[in-house]
C-alpha positions as CSV (number, residue, x, y, z in Angstrom):
1,M,-1.0,-38.3,-7.1
2,E,2.1,-40.3,-7.7
3,L,4.2,-37.6,-5.8
4,V,1.7,-37.8,-2.9
5,K,2.2,-41.6,-2.8
6,E,6.0,-41.2,-2.8
7,L,5.8,-38.8,0.1
8,V,3.6,-41.2,2.1
9,K,6.1,-44.1,1.4
10,K,9.0,-41.9,2.5
11,A,7.3,-41.0,5.7
12,I,6.0,-44.5,6.6
13,P,8.0,-47.1,4.7
14,S,6.3,-50.0,6.5
15,L,2.8,-49.1,5.4
16,S,1.0,-52.0,3.8
17,S,-0.5,-51.8,0.3
18,D,-4.1,-52.1,1.7
19,K,-3.6,-49.2,4.1
20,M,-1.9,-47.2,1.3
21,D,-4.9,-47.7,-1.0
22,A,-7.3,-46.7,1.8
23,L,-5.2,-43.7,2.6
24,M,-5.1,-42.5,-1.0
25,A,-8.8,-43.0,-1.4
26,R,-9.3,-40.9,1.8
27,L,-7.0,-38.1,0.5
28,V,-8.9,-38.0,-2.8
29,E,-12.2,-37.8,-0.8
30,L,-10.7,-34.8,1.1
31,G,-9.9,-33.0,-2.2
32,V,-6.2,-33.5,-2.3
33,Q,-5.0,-33.0,-5.8
34,C,-1.3,-32.3,-5.5
35,E,1.5,-32.3,-2.9
36,D,0.8,-28.7,-2.0
37,D,-2.6,-29.6,-0.7
38,L,-1.1,-32.0,1.9
39,I,-0.4,-29.1,4.3
40,L,-4.1,-28.8,4.8
41,V,-4.5,-32.4,6.0
42,E,-4.8,-33.0,9.8
43,A,-4.6,-36.1,11.8
44,P,-8.3,-36.5,12.5
45,D,-9.0,-36.4,8.8
46,I,-7.2,-39.7,8.1
47,Q,-7.6,-41.4,11.5
48,D,-9.9,-44.1,10.1
49,T,-7.2,-45.4,7.8
50,M,-4.4,-46.1,10.2
51,P,-3.5,-45.7,13.9
52,L,-3.4,-42.3,15.4
53,I,0.3,-42.2,16.1
54,Q,1.0,-43.0,12.4
55,C,-1.5,-40.3,11.4
56,R,0.3,-37.7,13.4
57,R,3.7,-38.9,12.1
58,L,2.4,-38.6,8.5
59,V,0.9,-35.2,9.0
60,K,4.2,-34.0,10.6
61,A,6.0,-35.3,7.6
62,F,3.6,-33.4,5.3
63,Q,4.2,-30.1,7.1
64,G,7.9,-30.6,7.3
65,D,8.2,-31.3,3.6
66,S,6.1,-28.2,2.6
67,Q,7.7,-25.9,5.1
68,A,11.3,-27.1,4.8
69,A,14.0,-24.4,4.7
70,P,15.4,-23.7,1.3
71,Q,18.6,-25.6,0.6
72,F,21.4,-24.2,-1.5
73,R,24.4,-26.0,-3.0
74,S,27.8,-24.7,-2.8
75,P,29.3,-23.6,-6.2
76,G,31.0,-26.4,-8.2
77,P,31.6,-27.3,-11.7
78,T,28.3,-29.1,-12.1
79,S,26.2,-26.7,-10.1
80,T,23.6,-24.5,-11.9
81,P,22.3,-21.2,-10.8
82,L,18.9,-21.2,-9.0
83,P,16.1,-20.2,-11.4
84,Q,14.7,-16.8,-10.8
85,S,11.0,-15.9,-11.3
86,D,10.2,-13.6,-14.2
87,D,7.7,-11.7,-12.2
88,L,9.8,-10.9,-9.2
89,P,13.1,-9.0,-9.0
90,P,16.1,-11.3,-8.8
91,T,17.7,-11.9,-5.4
92,P,21.4,-11.4,-5.1
93,P,23.5,-14.6,-4.7
94,E,24.4,-15.6,-1.2
95,T,28.0,-15.2,-0.1
96,P,29.3,-18.7,0.8
97,P,30.8,-19.2,4.3
98,A,34.6,-19.4,4.8
99,H,34.5,-23.2,5.2
100,T,32.7,-23.8,1.9
101,P,34.6,-25.7,-0.8
102,S,36.3,-23.7,-3.4
103,A,34.9,-23.1,-6.9
104,H,37.0,-26.0,-8.3
105,S,35.9,-28.5,-5.6
106,P,33.7,-31.3,-6.8
107,S,31.9,-31.3,-3.5
108,C,28.2,-30.2,-3.6
109,E,27.1,-30.7,0.0
110,P,23.9,-28.8,0.9
111,Y,23.9,-26.1,3.6
112,S,21.3,-23.7,5.0
113,I,21.4,-19.9,4.9
114,P,23.9,-18.8,7.6
115,W,21.6,-16.3,9.4
116,H,23.9,-16.3,12.4
117,K,26.7,-14.8,10.2
118,M,24.7,-11.9,9.0
119,P,26.0,-8.4,10.1
120,S,24.8,-7.7,13.7
121,K,23.9,-4.1,12.8
122,L,21.6,-5.3,10.0
123,M,19.9,-7.8,12.2
124,D,19.4,-5.2,14.9
125,V,17.8,-2.8,12.5
126,L,15.5,-5.4,11.1
127,G,14.6,-6.5,14.6
128,E,13.9,-3.1,16.0
129,K,12.2,-1.6,12.9
130,K,10.3,-4.5,11.5
131,W,8.2,-2.3,9.3
132,I,11.3,-1.7,7.1
133,L,11.5,-5.3,6.3
134,E,7.7,-5.6,5.8
135,R,7.8,-2.6,3.4
136,M,10.6,-4.3,1.4
137,I,8.5,-7.5,1.1
138,H,5.4,-5.5,0.3
139,S,7.0,-3.5,-2.5
140,R,8.4,-6.7,-4.1
141,I,5.3,-8.9,-4.1
142,E,2.7,-6.1,-4.7
143,P,2.8,-6.2,-8.5
144,V,2.5,-10.0,-8.6
145,V,-0.4,-10.2,-6.1
146,D,-2.3,-7.1,-7.3
147,S,-2.6,-8.6,-10.8
148,Q,-4.3,-11.7,-9.5
149,L,-6.8,-10.1,-7.1
150,P,-10.4,-9.8,-8.4
151,R,-11.7,-6.4,-9.5
152,E,-14.5,-6.4,-6.8
153,Q,-11.8,-6.3,-4.0
154,A,-10.7,-2.7,-3.6
155,G,-9.2,-2.9,-0.1
156,F,-5.8,-1.2,0.3
157,R,-5.0,-1.3,-3.5
158,R,-3.4,1.5,-5.5
159,G,-5.9,3.8,-7.2
160,R,-8.9,2.4,-5.2
161,S,-10.8,3.9,-2.3
162,T,-13.9,3.4,-0.2
163,A,-15.7,6.1,-2.2
164,D,-15.2,4.0,-5.4
165,Q,-16.9,1.0,-3.8
166,V,-19.8,3.1,-2.4
167,T,-20.3,4.8,-5.8
168,L,-20.2,1.5,-7.7
169,L,-22.8,0.0,-5.4
170,C,-25.1,3.0,-5.7
171,Q,-24.7,3.1,-9.4
172,D,-25.7,-0.5,-9.8
173,I,-28.8,0.2,-7.6
174,E,-29.6,3.2,-9.7
175,D,-29.4,1.0,-12.8
176,S,-31.9,-1.4,-11.3
177,F,-34.2,1.6,-10.7
178,Q,-33.9,2.5,-14.4
179,D,-34.8,-1.1,-15.3
180,S,-37.9,-1.1,-13.0
181,E,-36.3,-3.8,-10.9
182,K,-35.9,-4.2,-7.1
183,A,-32.4,-4.6,-5.6
184,G,-31.5,-6.5,-2.5
185,A,-28.2,-6.3,-0.7
186,V,-26.6,-8.3,2.2
187,Y,-23.9,-6.7,4.2
188,L,-21.7,-9.4,5.6
189,D,-19.8,-9.0,8.9
190,L,-16.9,-11.3,9.7
191,T,-16.0,-11.8,13.3
192,A,-12.3,-10.8,14.0
193,A,-11.5,-11.4,10.3
194,Y,-7.7,-10.7,10.6
195,D,-7.3,-12.7,13.8
196,T,-9.0,-15.8,12.5
197,V,-7.0,-16.2,9.3
198,W,-5.9,-19.9,9.0
199,L,-2.2,-19.8,8.5
200,R,-1.9,-23.2,6.8
201,G,-4.6,-22.2,4.3
202,L,-2.9,-18.8,3.8
203,H,0.4,-20.7,3.2
204,L,-1.3,-22.8,0.5
205,K,-2.8,-19.7,-1.3
206,L,0.5,-17.8,-1.1
207,L,2.2,-20.8,-2.9
208,R,-0.5,-20.6,-5.6
209,T,-0.2,-16.8,-5.9
210,I,3.5,-16.0,-5.6
211,P,5.9,-18.0,-7.9
212,D,8.7,-17.9,-5.4
213,R,8.6,-20.5,-2.6
214,H,11.5,-18.9,-0.8
215,M,9.6,-15.6,-0.5
216,V,6.5,-17.5,0.7
217,K,8.6,-19.3,3.3
218,F,10.1,-16.0,4.5
219,I,6.6,-14.4,4.8
220,M,5.3,-17.4,6.8
221,E,8.3,-17.1,9.2
222,T,7.2,-13.5,10.0
223,L,3.7,-14.8,10.9
224,S,4.8,-17.7,13.1
225,N,5.9,-17.9,16.7
226,R,3.9,-14.8,17.7
227,S,3.0,-14.5,21.4
228,F,1.3,-12.0,23.7
229,I,0.9,-11.2,27.4
230,L,-2.2,-9.5,28.9
231,Q,-1.4,-6.8,31.5
232,T,-4.1,-5.2,33.6
233,S,-4.1,-1.6,34.9
234,S,-3.0,-2.8,38.3
235,G,0.2,-4.3,36.8
236,Q,-0.8,-8.0,36.9
237,C,0.3,-10.0,33.9
238,S,-1.0,-13.2,32.4
239,R,1.2,-16.1,31.3
240,L,2.7,-16.1,27.9
241,R,0.3,-17.3,25.2
242,R,1.1,-18.1,21.6
243,L,-1.1,-17.3,18.6
244,K,-1.7,-20.2,16.2
245,N,-3.6,-18.3,13.6
246,G,-4.2,-14.8,12.4
247,V,-2.2,-12.0,10.8
248,P,-0.9,-9.1,13.0
249,Q,-3.0,-6.0,13.3
250,G,-1.3,-2.9,12.1
251,S,1.2,-4.7,9.9
252,V,2.0,-3.4,6.5
253,L,1.6,-6.9,5.0
254,S,-1.6,-7.8,6.8
255,P,-4.1,-6.2,4.3
256,M,-2.4,-7.7,1.3
257,L,-2.2,-11.1,3.0
258,F,-5.9,-11.0,3.8
259,N,-6.8,-10.0,0.2
260,V,-4.8,-13.1,-0.9
261,Y,-6.6,-15.2,1.6
262,I,-10.1,-14.4,0.3
263,H,-9.2,-13.7,-3.4
264,D,-10.8,-16.9,-4.5
265,L,-14.4,-16.2,-3.4
266,P,-16.8,-18.4,-5.3
267,D,-18.8,-17.1,-8.2
268,T,-22.3,-15.9,-7.4
269,A,-25.3,-14.5,-9.3
270,S,-25.0,-11.5,-7.0
271,R,-22.4,-8.8,-7.6
272,K,-19.8,-8.6,-4.9
273,Y,-18.3,-5.4,-3.4
274,G,-15.3,-5.9,-1.1
275,Y,-13.1,-3.6,0.8
276,A,-10.7,-5.7,3.0
277,D,-13.1,-7.6,5.3
278,D,-16.2,-5.5,4.4
279,L,-18.1,-7.7,2.0
280,T,-21.4,-6.9,0.3
281,I,-23.5,-8.7,-2.3
282,M,-26.2,-7.1,-4.4
283,L,-28.8,-8.7,-6.7
284,S,-31.5,-7.0,-8.7
285,R,-34.6,-8.9,-10.0
286,P,-38.1,-8.0,-11.2
287,T,-39.9,-9.8,-8.4
288,W,-39.3,-10.2,-4.7
289,K,-39.4,-14.0,-4.9
290,A,-36.7,-14.3,-7.5
291,M,-34.5,-11.8,-5.6
292,E,-34.9,-13.6,-2.2
293,E,-34.2,-17.0,-3.8
294,G,-31.0,-15.7,-5.5
295,L,-29.7,-14.0,-2.3
296,N,-30.4,-17.1,-0.2
297,E,-28.6,-19.3,-2.7
298,D,-25.6,-17.0,-2.9
299,M,-25.4,-16.7,0.9
300,G,-25.3,-20.5,1.2
301,T,-22.4,-20.6,-1.2
302,L,-20.5,-17.9,0.6
303,V,-21.2,-19.4,4.1
304,A,-19.8,-22.8,2.9
305,Y,-16.7,-21.1,1.6
306,L,-16.1,-19.2,4.8
307,R,-16.5,-22.3,6.9
308,R,-14.1,-24.2,4.7
309,W,-11.4,-21.6,5.3
310,R,-12.3,-21.1,8.9
311,L,-13.6,-17.6,8.8
312,Q,-16.5,-16.8,11.1
313,L,-19.6,-15.0,9.8
314,S,-21.4,-13.0,12.5
315,V,-25.0,-13.8,11.7
316,G,-26.3,-11.3,14.4
317,K,-24.4,-8.4,12.7
318,T,-25.0,-9.3,9.1
319,V,-27.9,-7.3,7.8
320,A,-30.0,-7.2,4.6
321,A,-31.7,-4.2,2.9
322,A,-34.0,-3.7,-0.1
323,Y,-33.8,-0.8,-2.6
324,H,-36.7,0.2,-4.8
325,L,-39.0,3.2,-5.6
326,S,-42.3,1.6,-4.9
327,T,-44.0,3.5,-2.0
328,R,-46.7,0.9,-1.7
329,E,-44.1,-1.7,-0.7
330,A,-41.9,0.6,1.5
331,R,-42.4,-1.6,4.5
332,R,-41.7,-4.9,2.7
333,E,-38.7,-6.7,4.2
334,L,-36.3,-9.2,2.6
335,E,-36.3,-12.7,3.9
336,V,-32.7,-13.9,3.7
337,R,-31.7,-16.9,5.9
338,V,-28.4,-18.2,7.2
339,D,-28.5,-21.5,9.1
340,N,-32.3,-21.2,9.3
341,K,-31.9,-17.8,11.0
342,C,-33.5,-14.8,9.3
343,L,-31.1,-11.9,8.9
344,E,-31.9,-8.6,10.4
345,V,-33.4,-6.1,7.9
346,Q,-32.4,-2.4,8.2
347,Q,-34.0,0.5,6.3
348,A,-30.7,2.5,6.0
349,P,-27.7,0.3,6.7
350,M,-24.2,1.8,6.9
351,Y,-21.7,0.8,4.2
352,L,-18.2,2.2,4.4
353,G,-19.3,5.2,6.3
354,V,-22.4,6.1,4.2
355,R,-26.0,5.3,5.1
356,L,-27.9,3.9,2.1
357,D,-31.7,4.2,2.4
358,R,-34.4,2.6,0.3
359,T,-34.5,5.2,-2.5
360,L,-30.9,6.5,-2.2
361,S,-32.2,9.9,-1.0
362,F,-29.3,9.9,1.6
363,K,-31.7,11.6,4.1
364,K,-30.4,9.9,7.2
365,H,-26.8,10.2,6.1
366,L,-27.1,13.9,5.5
367,E,-28.8,14.4,8.8
368,E,-25.8,12.7,10.5
369,V,-23.4,14.8,8.5
370,K,-25.2,18.0,9.3
371,A,-25.1,17.2,13.0
372,K,-21.4,16.6,12.9
373,V,-20.6,19.6,10.7
374,T,-22.8,21.9,12.9
375,S,-20.8,21.2,16.0
376,R,-17.4,21.5,14.2
377,V,-18.3,24.7,12.5
378,A,-19.1,26.1,15.9
379,L,-15.6,25.3,17.0
380,I,-14.1,27.0,14.0
381,R,-16.2,30.1,14.8
382,R,-14.6,30.2,18.3
383,L,-11.2,30.3,16.7
384,A,-11.9,33.0,14.1
385,G,-11.9,36.2,16.3
386,T,-10.6,39.3,14.5
387,T,-8.3,40.4,17.4
388,W,-7.7,37.3,19.5
389,G,-8.4,34.5,16.9
390,A,-6.0,31.8,15.8
391,S,-3.5,32.1,13.1
392,A,-4.3,31.5,9.4
393,K,-2.4,28.2,9.5
394,T,-4.3,27.0,12.5
395,L,-7.6,27.9,10.9
396,R,-6.7,26.2,7.7
397,I,-5.6,23.0,9.3
398,S,-8.6,23.0,11.7
399,T,-11.1,23.6,8.9
400,Q,-9.7,20.8,6.7
401,A,-9.4,18.3,9.5
402,L,-12.7,18.9,11.3
403,V,-15.1,20.2,8.7
404,F,-14.0,19.2,5.2
405,S,-13.1,15.6,6.2
406,V,-16.7,15.0,7.2
407,A,-18.6,17.1,4.7
408,E,-16.7,16.0,1.6
409,Y,-16.6,12.3,2.2
410,C,-18.4,10.7,-0.7
411,A,-19.7,14.1,-1.6
412,P,-19.8,13.4,-5.4
413,L,-22.2,10.6,-4.6
414,W,-24.9,12.3,-2.7
415,S,-24.4,15.8,-4.2
416,R,-25.2,14.5,-7.7
417,S,-27.9,12.1,-6.7
418,P,-31.3,12.8,-8.3
419,H,-33.1,11.6,-5.1
420,A,-31.1,13.7,-2.6
421,R,-33.0,16.6,-1.0
422,K,-31.0,17.4,2.1
423,E,-27.7,18.4,0.7
424,S,-28.5,22.2,0.7
425,S,-28.3,22.2,4.6
426,V,-24.8,20.9,4.4
427,R,-23.8,23.4,1.8
428,K,-25.1,26.3,4.0
429,L,-23.0,25.1,6.9
430,M,-20.0,24.8,4.6
431,A,-20.6,28.4,3.4
432,E,-20.0,29.7,6.9
433,T,-16.3,28.6,6.6
434,Y,-15.7,30.5,3.4
435,P,-14.9,33.9,5.0
436,I,-12.3,32.1,7.1
437,Q,-10.9,30.5,3.9
438,R,-10.8,33.9,2.1
439,E,-8.8,35.5,5.0
440,T,-6.5,32.5,5.0
441,I,-5.8,32.6,1.3
442,N,-5.3,36.4,1.2
443,D,-3.0,36.4,4.3
444,G,0.3,36.4,2.4
445,T,-0.4,33.1,0.6
446,N,1.3,32.7,-2.7
447,V,-0.3,30.8,-5.5
448,K,1.9,27.7,-5.2
449,V,1.0,27.3,-1.5
450,L,-2.7,27.8,-2.6
451,K,-2.4,24.8,-4.9
452,E,-0.7,22.6,-2.3
453,E,-2.8,23.5,0.8
454,W,-6.2,24.0,-0.8
455,P,-6.3,21.2,-3.4
456,F,-10.1,21.2,-3.5
457,L,-10.0,24.3,-5.7
458,F,-8.3,22.2,-8.4
459,E,-10.6,19.1,-8.3
460,A,-13.2,19.2,-11.0
461,A,-15.6,17.1,-8.9
462,H,-15.9,19.8,-6.2
463,L,-14.8,22.9,-8.2
464,F,-18.1,24.5,-9.1
465,D,-19.6,24.3,-5.6
466,H,-16.6,26.0,-3.9
467,A,-16.1,28.5,-6.7
468,S,-19.8,29.6,-6.5
469,R,-19.4,30.4,-2.8
470,L,-16.1,32.1,-3.2
471,L,-17.0,34.2,-6.3
472,G,-20.5,35.0,-5.2
473,F,-22.3,33.8,-8.4
474,S,-23.2,30.5,-10.0
475,V,-20.6,29.0,-12.2
476,Q,-22.4,25.6,-12.8
477,N,-23.6,26.8,-16.2
478,K,-22.2,29.2,-18.8
479,L,-19.0,29.6,-16.9
480,A,-17.3,31.8,-19.5
481,Q,-20.1,34.4,-19.7
482,E,-20.5,34.6,-15.9
483,L,-16.8,35.2,-15.4
484,S,-16.7,37.8,-18.2
485,K,-19.5,39.8,-16.4
486,K,-17.7,39.5,-13.1
487,E,-14.2,40.3,-14.1
488,L,-13.4,41.4,-17.6
489,G,-9.7,41.6,-16.8
490,I,-9.5,37.8,-16.9
491,N,-10.3,37.9,-20.6
492,N,-7.7,40.5,-21.2
493,F,-5.1,38.4,-19.3
494,L,-5.9,35.3,-21.4
495,D,-5.8,37.4,-24.6
496,T,-2.3,38.5,-23.8
497,K,-1.3,34.8,-23.5
498,G,-2.9,34.0,-26.9
499,M,-5.8,31.9,-25.4
500,K,-9.5,32.1,-25.3
501,M,-11.8,31.9,-22.3
502,G,-13.1,28.3,-21.8
503,E,-15.1,26.4,-19.2
504,G,-12.2,24.2,-18.0
505,P,-11.1,24.1,-14.3
506,V,-7.8,25.9,-15.0
507,Q,-9.6,29.0,-16.4
508,L,-12.0,28.9,-13.4
509,I,-9.0,28.9,-11.0
510,C,-7.6,31.9,-12.9
511,G,-10.9,33.7,-12.2
512,I,-10.6,32.8,-8.5
513,V,-7.0,33.9,-8.3
514,R,-7.9,37.2,-10.1
515,Y,-10.8,37.6,-7.7
516,F,-8.4,37.4,-4.8
517,K,-6.1,39.9,-6.5
518,E,-3.3,37.4,-6.9
519,N,-0.9,37.2,-9.8
520,P,-1.8,34.2,-12.0
521,D,1.8,34.0,-13.2
522,H,2.9,32.8,-9.7
523,L,0.6,29.8,-10.0
524,F,0.5,28.7,-13.6
525,C,3.1,28.4,-16.3
526,K,2.1,29.0,-19.9
527,N,1.6,25.3,-20.8
528,E,-0.7,24.7,-17.9
529,L,-3.1,27.3,-19.2
530,L,-3.3,25.7,-22.7
531,Q,-6.5,24.0,-23.5
């Protein structure tokens, strides 16, 4: 706190010792531990210790000291190079202006970065195509930020997807079923999460996350001085308004900045599952009372955190749900309260595009998928006439975009669930598209294009289902024997290569290629066929 006291004395030299002691006590009460925390202090917080004008002057000094532009010294005999962070790529040295002292001059006067002397073409490109600059910043700070994010946050991170989070949540619920416990989940909804990010709080967390204050200053410059104008359909425009908080929607940096903003969520007894601003907590306990008490305590902790960092929880849209296999208590509802208001309880809430019912039977989800796929398969039928139908390329793109995108979303989750009973209806609808796929694959398609444009044939998670429809027999069990009965030539082909028939995906693809009378040599090289 000595550095904090020095900053206060520098801002208000005439401050008496009594007021200084009162001010320092107030800052400690607010939770200030170092000089970086001073940017979070506002004038009303310290109004009781000194006059309002002095409070505003002090707060302005705090902000000016934390957000001051980086100063560089001209090269001289006593100058030392700026320290570079070990975690971030080094920045090239700045070229000194023409009026700077020479290398042998003893003068070390500070000067700011001469932005006005940057090449005009470079500034024009950065101004017109801001996404280029954002991608450069993103690629530089991503390794540093990603290593500090918690594992439960999967939003917009490499190697993570929505399907991973849904599968993880369902697996934990299934584990509670195996332990004869009941699971309760609360799906939190944040009101305009990106638009309500507190920039001063984000600045503090960036300083704690990224070990390069110049980079943090540059990022905060891109978020400040943003304005907008509302224009109606009749051409009328509102006056110019400035945005004090929030990160821009659609920006490359916004998802990462939001992840940094909420990366320090408090520890809870419940497990957390986050994907950007979609946050869910789940707790499993043997009794209803213990589960409700734990969820209420964790919700109180999270609500206090959200209020501290000025994020708004939408109590009306936040829902709770219970998961168990007890038919006797099927109508039992969780009682989770926030601000003495009981949260809405839903039987099958939507989480990242998947409806999760009480027993994880996925009944409602599959009914919705069936309705969507039915209408879209009907559109594909209209395009698949033998004489007047669309081209093979159009059929392929339409099938992938309209049908497969809906039917295969989180398919490994519900297709392998022991409680699912409705997946066969979706499979039957998907089977109607296979004749179209056969024609598309056989229509002058080489095997390389087959691998690039029909990647589902090469994914082990979906391989058996598609291959069963395409080949006309079940390949889920005893794959080698079934393929040998259907096409003995595959064994002969593998024998010529010095290999044996196996149950791996590559051998299954060989069978599919052989079934379509393609030459496997066009698709696979010898080392890809090796077990």
